[in-house]
N, C-alpha and C positions, 0 to 999 in steps of 0.2 A: 042549418043555422048553427048547430053544435060544432060542426067542423069549422065553420067560419070563426067562431069564438075561440076554439082551440088553436087555430092557426094564428089568430090575432094575439092571443096570450103568448104563444111560442115566440112570435116575432117581437113582442114587447120584452120578454125575458132575454132574448138574444141581443136586442139593442141595448138593454140596460147592462148586460154583462160586458159587452164590447165598449161601452162608454165609461165604465169604471176607470178611475185613475190607475193607469199602469205605472209601476215604478219606473222612473227615468233611469236609463242606463247611463251612469256617469262615466265619461271617458276623460281621464286626466290628460291635460295638455302636457306634451313633452317638455315644454319650457318651464312650466310650473314644477314638474318633477325635478328637473335639473336645478332650478332655483332653490327648492326645498333642500336638496342635497348640499348646496353651498352654505345655507344658514348654519351659523355656529362659529366656534373658535378653532383655528387651525394653528399648529405649531410646526416649525421646521422638523422634518423627519430626523435628521441628524446633522452633524457639523459639515458633512460633505454634500448637503442637499440644496445649496445655493451655488449656482454655476453661471459664470459669464464666459461666453466664447470657449466653452470646454474646460475652463479652469475654476476650481473651487474658490469661493470667496467666503472665508470663514467669519468675516466680520458680521454677517447676517445670522449667525448661529442662534441668536436669541429672539429672532423676529416672531411676532404673533400676528396673525391675520384673522379678523373677525368680519363675517358677513351677517347683515341683519336686514329685516324687512324685505327679503328676497321674494320676488314673484316673477311671472313671465314678462312683466314690464320693467324689471330691473330691481335695484336695491341699493344698499349702502355698504361700504366697507370701512374698516379702520385698521391701523397697524400700531403695534408698540415695538420698540427697539429696532426700528428701521434705521439704518445708518445713512440712508440717502433718500431724500424725498423725490428725486428724479426716477429712482427705481421703484420705491414703494412710498407714496405719499402717506402722511399721517391719517388722512381720511378722504373720502370722496364717494361719488355715486358710480353706478355701473348700469349698463343695459346690454342685452343680447344684441350683437351686431347682425343686422339684417335677418333677425329671427333664427340665427344659427346657434344651437345650444352648446356648441363647442367654442364659441368666440364671444368674449366680453369686451365691450369698449368702456374703459374707465373715463371718468369726467375730465381727466387730463389728456384725453384723446389717444391714449395708449391702448392698442388692441392686443388682448391676451388670448392665446389658445389655451383651453382648459380640458382636463380630463379629470372627472370626479366620480368617486364612489361614496358609499356611506362612511368610509374611514380614510380615504386618501384623496389628495388633490394635487395635481400637477399643473403649474402655470408656466407658460413660455411666452416671451414677448421681447420686443426690441426697443432699446432706449437709444434715441438719436441725440447727439451732441453732449457735451460735458465730459467729465472724467469717467463717468460710469457708462459711456456709450458701449453698446454691444448687444449680443443676444443672450438673454437671461432665461434660466430654467430654475424653478423652485419646486421642491417636493415637500408637501405638508402632510401631516396626519391630524385627524380630528381629535381635539382634546376632550 
């Protein structure tokens, strides 16, 4: 009988230890990580950091790009000092295109390739039609 009680006690202790709430291992979603990197205000790296079809466009030298509310489902952006709304609208929304963390689709249906770190952001995209048609690359630094 003592052995039975000891075994039962041991089993109860074992069950209670295993049923204790284990801390959940939180795995960050790569899209959330990327979105968090985007949040903030970005300024053009220098006067030569706005390029269309390989040529510097110095008119964008004072552009500021701000991302806010960014998450894996998208977010918002706004610009100041953009010289052309076809290239950089004053504001809009964005989402990751097809779950790809290196592709953003803006609300104006422009798909941008991005490369982002904590301090740098490179965007590249194509504008179709109008005077600003071409392949654009912008290099930003976080303010």
